[in-house]
N, C-alpha and C positions, 0 to 999 in steps of 0.2 A: 388616513387608514384604517377599515378594519383590519382585526386581525387576519383573518381567514386568505385579506390582501396581500400583507404582509412579503415583502423578500423572503423575508426567512419564516416565515408561516413553513413551508416545504422540507424544513433540518427539522417537524417536533415530532418527538418521538410519542407513538399512538399505541393504546392498549390494541390488542384486535382478538386477541383471548385470555381471559382475566385468571392463573392458575394461581392460586398461594398457596406451601404449604408448610405448615403452622405461621411464623412472622415474618415470611421468606416470600418475599415479592418474584415471582417466577411469572409473569405473564407472557404469556407470546407476544412480542411488539413488532409493528412494520418493522423495526430495524432489524432484529432478531430472525423475522418473517424472511426478509431477502438474503438473511447471512446464511443462513439454509439452504435458499433457493441459487444463491448464486455456487453453495457447494455441489449441490446437484447438477447444477450446468456444467460446472467441470467438468467432476464424472460421470456425464452424458456423453458431454465433449470429446474425454479420452476413450471411452469405454465405445461408442459409437461409431468412434471414426477408424478404431483398429479391431474392434470385432469381425473383419476377415480382410487382414493385411495381403496385399496385391502385391507382386514384386514393379509393377507401376500405377504407381498410388492415383485416386483421385484426386478430386481436391478437398473431399473432408478427410480424408488419411493426409493429404498433403499438408494440411493447416497445423493434424496433429503433432506432425512430426516436424515442421516448419518449428513449433515453439520448442519440441523437445530441443532439437540443435542449437537453436536460439541459447538459451538459458544454460545446456550442457557449453557452450561456445563461452559463453559469458563468465562460466564457474571456472573452468581451464584457463582462461586471462585473465582470471583476479584471484587467484587460490591453487591452482595448479591440479596436480593428477591428485596430491591430499582431501582436495573439496572433492572427489568421487561420489566418496561417504555421504555429504549432506545436499549432496543434488534431490534428492524426494523433498526433503526439505526447501529447500529455497524454492524450485517448480514447482509447488503447492503455494509459497510466498506471493512469487510471482501472477500465478493464476489465477489465485484469491481477492489480489487487488484487484488486475487488470479489469473481471470480472464483475466486481464490486463497482468498481470507475463506472464501466458500461453502463451497468444495470440502472446506475442514476440517468442514465439519458434515455431512458424511455419513459415516455410519458405516463404517468399517476408509480412511477418506478421510486424508490430511494435509495438519498443515496449514505449509505452506513458510513464510509469513507472519511463525508463530511462533520462524523463526529468524534473530538478530540478521544476523547474514552477509549473508542473502538481504538486508532490508529495508537494509541500512548500503548494501550494493551498487546498491539501486533509489535510494538518497537520493544518492550519489558522484554515479553518476549525471544529476541533475537539479541538483544541486552545481556539478558540471565546467561541464555544458551552458552556464548560467543563466551562468556565469563567462565563460565563452568567447562567447558572445551579448551580454553588454556590455563586453567587452575589443574586440571586432570595432568593433562600434559606436558606443563612447565613444571609445578609446584610451585615452590618461593621463587621462581628463576623469573616468574610471569613480574613481578613486581618495578623487575629491571624494566619494564615497558614502562614506569612514568621517569626513567632517568635517560637521560637521548647519547647512544653512545657518545665517545670525544668529548663529551662536555668538559670542562672541569670541574671538579669537588665542590668547589666556593659557590658555583652557582646552583647547587642544588636545592640551596632553603628556596630559592625563586622560583626553578623550574618542576619541581616535583608538585609543588600545590598547582599550581599551570596544569600540569598533564595531569592532575586526576579530575582538576572541576573537568576538564577538559574531552575525559574518560566518560564520566558521570555525566555530563550532558548530552552523551550522544541520543541515547532514549526519546529526552526532548523534543533536539534537532528535528530527528528520524521524524515525530510524530508530527511535529506540526508544521513542516513542508510537504507534506500530502494532505493532510487536515485545511489546511490553510488554499493553498491553491484549489483544492477541492470544492471548498464552503465559499470560496469567493469566485470563480469562476460562475456555479449555479444560480447564484446571489445576483450579478450583473447579467443573468440571460432572462431570468426572472423580471429585474426590472424593464429593460427592453421590450420584454413580449410584454408589459402590460402599455405600454406606447403603444402599440401596434392597434391595440381595442381604443384609448382613448383617445389615438391624432387619428381614426376615422380613414377618408379617400389619402391624407398624408403619413399615415400609416407603415406607408410602404416601405419607407425609408427604414425607419425603423427592424422591419420587418427584415429584408434587404442584411442589414445589422447579425440579428436573430440568425437567420441561415448561418453567414458566415463566423458567426460566434460559436455554435453548433460544430461547428465541422472542426474550427481550431480547439474546442472542447473534448471531444472525442480524443486527436493526437494527443491532447493535455493526460488524459485518462491515462493511454498505452505509458506517454511519457512518467509519469508519477508513477505509474505501474514499475518500472524500468529504471528508474533512482531509487524507489524503496527497495527493489532487488539487490541495485549492484553495490548500493550503501552498503548489505545485508552481509555481501560477498567479501568487500573490504573489508569488515570488522573481522570477519570471521578468518582472511588472511591475514590478517592483525595475531589474531589470536593465538593462529597454528605457525607462522615466523615472528613473531613479537618484534614486527615493525610497521 
């Protein structure tokens, strides 16, 4: 199979506008271009949707308000009233991941969330952010998080290392979950799409599967954005309440 026909070719990073500052390569790639496009699309969706707010909202305003209420309810249910301060960040994370996932479903689009470096960077921002919040609020008491209450002190040498490893693995598990789902789904779509042309008349069967799988991938795009966001909320809840 030729390299450009490989199911993995769709994830290749390509330079669109070569830019070098000294010895640093800051070229505009397909990945960075779609990140910028995602930010523009989300901003346009929110600004234009609320440009002329009405008591009886139209479809566009309704979608904006539904997105707002959905994440606001999620933050309230998982973090509580203290989570209101961090709502803008959590809402931004959800919309960025969701629209980035959906852009990957557009023909000739690029799924930047299928790259581990992107998802890991986002996960590290969340991890370092909630850790900083916990340290600022609880000071040294933060470290009691690694010793579950009610556990006999004799179990500390066993439980504390396990809790520390579990805590430090959060960025990896958060990033791999999103990256792996987007990578696997798009690869599978590409494989079955290749069968449609190869099988000729009998390609109608894999075509039907591709259509069904596309619908499933759209659902997964939303689901993975939701999972990434709710885990961010749960980590924030741990940071604020130490449990």
